[in-house]
DOGUBA-132541 format. One record per residue (C-alpha): residue in three letters; x, y, z. Coordinates in steps of 0.02 Angstrom, whole numbers, padded with zeros to 5 digits, always signed. Example, Ala and Ser with C-alpha at 12.3 -4.5 7.8 and 13.67 -1.06 7.14 Angstrom:
BEGIN
ALA+00615-00225+00390 SER+00684-00053+00357 
//
This chain:
BEGIN
MET-02569-00417-00571 THR-02447-00466-00708 ALA-02321-00608-00715 GLU-02182-00482-00681 ASP-02261-00444-00512 PHE-02211-00618-00455 ILE-02024-00594-00493 PRO-01935-00553-00329 SER-01811-00410-00320 SER-01627-00455-00333 ASP-01597-00426-00147 SER-01754-00514-00082 TYR-01659-00661-00008 LEU-01491-00574+00019 ASN-01476-00610+00204 ASN-01579-00765+00239 SER-01523-00869+00090 LYS-01349-00876+00166 THR-01407-00930+00338 ILE-01552-01051+00304 GLN-01463-01217+00272 SER-01605-01342+00282 GLY-01785-01372+00334 SER-01949-01440+00273 PHE-02130-01393+00245 THR-02285-01503+00224 TRP-02443-01450+00135 SER-02603-01544+00098 SER-02693-01486-00058 PRO-02857-01551-00131 SER-02907-01600-00306 ASN-03050-01507-00390 ILE-03186-01545-00515 ALA-03229-01417-00648 LEU-03411-01372-00679 VAL-03370-01262-00829 LYS-03220-01347-00909 TYR-03063-01274-00984 TRP-02999-01368-01135 GLY-02862-01291-01239 LYS-02719-01178-01184 ARG-02596-01056-01256 GLN-02411-01037-01215 ASN-02361-01025-01032 GLN-02514-01122-00975 ILE-02638-00984-01019 PRO-02815-01054-01038 GLU-02913-01028-01198 ASN-03071-01007-01095 PRO-03115-00975-00912 SER-03173-01113-00796 ILE-03251-01137-00624 SER-03230-01285-00509 PHE-03287-01360-00345 THR-03140-01387-00227 LEU-03146-01563-00154 ASP-03110-01613+00024 HIS-03053-01795+00041 CYS-02966-01818-00127 LYS-02802-01732-00090 THR-02614-01742-00102 THR-02498-01719+00046 THR-02322-01662+00001 THR-02170-01636+00110 LEU-02031-01532+00035 SER-01864-01551+00124 PHE-01724-01435+00070 PHE-01536-01439+00097 LYS-01414-01300+00052 LYS-01294-01345-00090 GLU-01116-01288-00116 ASP-01150-01237-00295 SER-01297-01163-00390 ASN-01267-01239-00561 ASP-01415-01356-00584 PHE-01579-01412-00510 SER-01556-01552-00386 PHE-01703-01653-00322 GLU-01777-01825-00294 VAL-01960-01875-00292 PHE-02049-02007-00189 LEU-02229-02068-00203 ASP-02292-02165-00052 GLY-02112-02191+00003 GLU-02054-02262-00164 LYS-01930-02166-00269 LYS-02010-02113-00434 ALA-01882-02071-00567 ASP-02020-02059-00697 PHE-02092-01907-00605 LYS-01930-01810-00624 PRO-01953-01744-00803 LYS-02117-01660-00757 ILE-02042-01581-00601 GLU-01890-01522-00699 THR-02004-01443-00829 PHE-02096-01357-00687 PHE-01935-01295-00608 ASN-01877-01225-00775 ARG-02042-01132-00794 VAL-02039-01056-00620 GLU-01853-01023-00594 ASN-01873-00841-00642 TYR-02001-00821-00502 LEU-01907-00928-00374 PRO-01723-00889-00404 PHE-01667-00991-00253 LEU-01714-01157-00334 LYS-01536-01203-00386 ASP-01467-01157-00213 TYR-01546-01310-00131 HIS-01564-01496-00152 PHE-01747-01546-00131 LYS-01825-01706-00071 ILE-02007-01711-00126 GLU-02113-01841-00035 THR-02293-01854-00091 SER-02445-01964-00064 ASN-02624-01963-00129 THR-02785-02016-00047 PHE-02845-02080-00216 PRO-02774-02182-00362 HIS-02641-02091-00462 SER-02672-02063-00651 SER-02851-02124-00645 GLY-02949-01973-00705 ILE-02951-01889-00535 ALA-02845-01732-00548 SER-02688-01790-00456 SER-02584-01664-00552 ALA-02695-01525-00486 SER-02677-01574-00304 GLY-02495-01627-00323 MET-02429-01472-00411 SER-02528-01355-00299 ALA-02457-01440-00143 LEU-02280-01425-00212 ALA-02307-01242-00258 LEU-02367-01205-00082 CYS-02213-01290-00008 LEU-02101-01185-00118 MET-02193-01027-00068 SER-02170-01073+00115 LEU-01983-01078+00081 GLU-01990-00910-00009 LYS-02085-00836+00138 THR-01948-00898+00254 LEU-01814-00821+00144 SER-01904-00656+00117 GLN-01995-00548+00243 ALA-02095-00461+00105 VAL-02221-00601+00070 SER-02397-00553+00125 GLU-02537-00680+00146 VAL-02629-00617-00008 TYR-02470-00619-00113 PHE-02427-00792-00048 THR-02591-00867-00108 LYS-02591-00779-00277 LYS-02412-00825-00315 ALA-02437-01005-00258 SER-02584-01018-00377 PHE-02482-00934-00515 LEU-02339-01059-00490 ALA-02457-01209-00478 ARG-02532-01160-00647 LEU-02360-01175-00726 GLY-02352-01355-00665 SER-02530-01404-00709 GLY-02663-01283-00769 SER-02804-01343-00657 ALA-02687-01344-00506 CYS-02715-01157-00487 ARG-02896-01196-00436 SER-02846-01311-00291 LEU-02781-01188-00162 GLU-02942-01112-00098 GLY-03123-01163-00086 ASP-03260-01194-00110 LEU-03284-01124-00286 VAL-03135-01059-00385 VAL-03129-00970-00553 TRP-02978-00974-00668 GLY-02970-00872-00829 LYS-03015-00694-00868 HIS-03203-00667-00880 GLU-03293-00501-00894 ASP-03425-00548-00766 ILE-03304-00611-00631 GLU-03219-00472-00536 GLY-03034-00504-00510 SER-03028-00654-00626 SER-02863-00686-00711 ASP-02779-00802-00836 LEU-02628-00807-00720 TYR-02704-00882-00562 GLY-02865-00946-00486 VAL-02977-00834-00380 LYS-03104-00880-00250 TYR-03278-00859-00324 PRO-03327-00684-00264 TYR-03517-00685-00274 GLU-03668-00747-00178 VAL-03699-00934-00176 HIS-03871-01004-00133 ASP-03887-01127+00012 ASN-03934-01262-00115 PHE-03751-01267-00167 LYS-03675-01265+00007 ASN-03600-01429+00069 TYR-03624-01510-00101 TYR-03571-01693-00119 ASP-03467-01781-00252 THR-03454-01970-00259 ILE-03320-02024-00383 LEU-03359-02190-00466 LEU-03197-02274-00516 VAL-03243-02351-00683 ASP-03061-02367-00737 LYS-02915-02348-00616 GLY-02781-02372-00749 GLU-02672-02245-00833 LYS-02764-02116-00938 GLN-02772-02157-01123 VAL-02715-01982-01169 SER-02624-01855-01062 SER-02705-01689-01024 THR-02564-01598-01114 ILE-02594-01696-01275 GLY-02781-01671-01257 HIS-02766-01483-01238 ASN-02650-01473-01387 LEU-02783-01556-01495 MET-02884-01395-01484 TYR-02759-01311-01601 GLY-02847-01310-01769 HIS-02999-01401-01700 PRO-03147-01358-01813 PHE-03261-01321-01664 ALA-03134-01240-01548 GLN-03189-01058-01563 GLU-03372-01100-01537 ARG-03324-01204-01385 PHE-03228-01059-01309 LYS-03379-00945-01335 GLN-03492-01075-01257 ALA-03382-01086-01102 HIS-03387-00896-01079 LYS-03577-00898-01092 ASN-03594-01045-00973 LEU-03486-00959-00843 SER-03599-00807-00856 ASP-03752-00919-00839 ILE-03685-01015-00690 THR-03661-00855-00590 SER-03850-00830-00598 ILE-03884-01013-00561 LEU-03772-01011-00407 LYS-03858-00855-00342 GLU-04036-00913-00374 GLY-04011-01094-00320 ASP-04090-01166-00477 LEU-04040-01349-00469 ASP-04123-01397-00633 LYS-04025-01266-00730 PHE-03868-01318-00636 ILE-03893-01499-00690 ALA-03921-01452-00872 LEU-03767-01342-00880 VAL-03648-01458-00786 GLU-03696-01614-00885 SER-03688-01520-01049 GLU-03513-01459-01005 ALA-03456-01636-00965 LEU-03522-01706-01128 THR-03452-01561-01227 LEU-03279-01595-01157 HIS-03286-01774-01222 ALA-03366-01720-01385 MET-03215-01608-01417 MET-03100-01757-01394 MET-03205-01867-01506 THR-03202-01738-01646 SER-03017-01694-01639 LEU-02880-01766-01750 PRO-02822-01886-01688 TYR-02983-01927-01597 PHE-03011-02016-01431 ILE-03154-02097-01338 LEU-03108-02092-01155 MET-03276-02149-01089 LYS-03297-02336-01060 PRO-03456-02439-01083 ASN-03485-02430-00895 THR-03470-02241-00900 LEU-03619-02237-01017 GLU-03713-02364-00910 ILE-03693-02250-00759 ILE-03748-02095-00854 ASN-03905-02181-00916 LYS-03942-02247-00741 ILE-03928-02071-00671 TRP-04045-02002-00805 GLU-04172-02139-00773 PHE-04163-02117-00584 ARG-04185-01929-00596 LYS-04335-01948-00712 THR-04424-02074-00601 THR-04385-01998-00429 GLY-04368-01811-00459 SER-04196-01817-00380 LYS-04073-01674-00412 VAL-03926-01792-00438 CYS-03816-01761-00590 PHE-03647-01809-00659 THR-03491-01729-00726 LEU-03333-01801-00804 ASP-03150-01758-00816 ALA-03042-01816-00962 GLY-03065-01999-00918 ALA-03191-02136-00887 ASN-03232-02103-00705 VAL-03397-02022-00659 HIS-03419-01884-00530 VAL-03593-01899-00456 LEU-03646-01729-00388 TYR-03793-01704-00271 PRO-03855-01583-00136 GLU-03833-01615+00049 ASN-04018-01652+00079 GLU-04008-01804-00037 VAL-03857-01889+00040 ASP-03948-02041+00110 PHE-04058-02057-00044 ILE-03913-02051-00167 THR-03799-02161-00062 LYS-03929-02299-00072 PHE-03946-02272-00260 ILE-03758-02284-00285 ASN-03741-02441-00181 THR-03888-02531-00261 GLU-03876-02476-00443 LEU-03709-02395-00485 VAL-03574-02484-00389 ALA-03587-02635-00504 PHE-03514-02528-00644 CYS-03360-02478-00544 GLN-03194-02568-00560 LYS-03189-02690-00413 GLY-03343-02599-00348 GLU-03237-02452-00289 TYR-03290-02272-00269 ILE-03240-02121-00164 ASN-03363-02019-00063 ASP-03312-01837-00060 LYS-03388-01667-00031 ILE-03345-01487-00064 GLY-03199-01428+00040 PHE-03110-01268+00086 GLY-02938-01280+00011 ALA-02759-01321+00055 LYS-02684-01333+00230 LEU-02510-01314+00304 LEU-02475-01467+00410 
//
């Protein structure tokens, strides 16, 4: 599909847009954690390299979109609330999103929107709140489009919601489905696209079913550098092209790993991807170190524990200090004890979030 396929015909809403005065939809959408990372994007939120992520289960955003018919269609009209508190500082990002998607949702200026959102995890702390938040909002808007137009099939609904979510936050397009989602065109992944995420289409070994992710909250404060700024630093980066090639190769490699169930190769690839992401930030201009001393303490503890016990635990990182501890279902009790006895001391206020791989967004 192309972007033009998501532009509705001029008469799509001709009848219903005049009669539907108000209503609301509520969606819950999860965050995700990339195994092969995307870092760097072109215009219109197109990724420089493909990525694959685990969809999470408990770390999610619930968004209610209430809409009220306006007398005019001159401007966007909306208000945003987080946990019941009005958030004027969220408005610029939403307005940017609306400007990007207006061509695909031409009813946006016909309604006033009240956007009420809440997270099950700390906002702006290195957990992808923009991914869950923008995907939940995109799904709410698609529910409105489906109400206005009778021509929205289930397959089209999901693809367009992912397409729209991407225009709000790149990784948001990987948060609609589960349990593994690919975003970015890749020659080995059938149906893959730069425009939207697709559910991983190939065989996955039982070793990777019901995988767990415990997120150690090393730093719950605002991120030192926004994702947008970080991605922009890939322009002119001396190692950018090699990194993009590496990501393509790693995505090819992980398809074999997921099929064969090779946990050792999975660990090596996932940890290398995490460290490469931070290496790219440390070697950009300007440069950033987003890991904290306790991030490194945790990584070294995981390496030591794996060496002495033979455990298949590993880590990955987003663009922040928090550590995602990944481990198979058969090690849950073993790793939970390890986290509580050796890792929790490195978390801010001893806080962490137990999560596992989930199955995507839900209409509530």
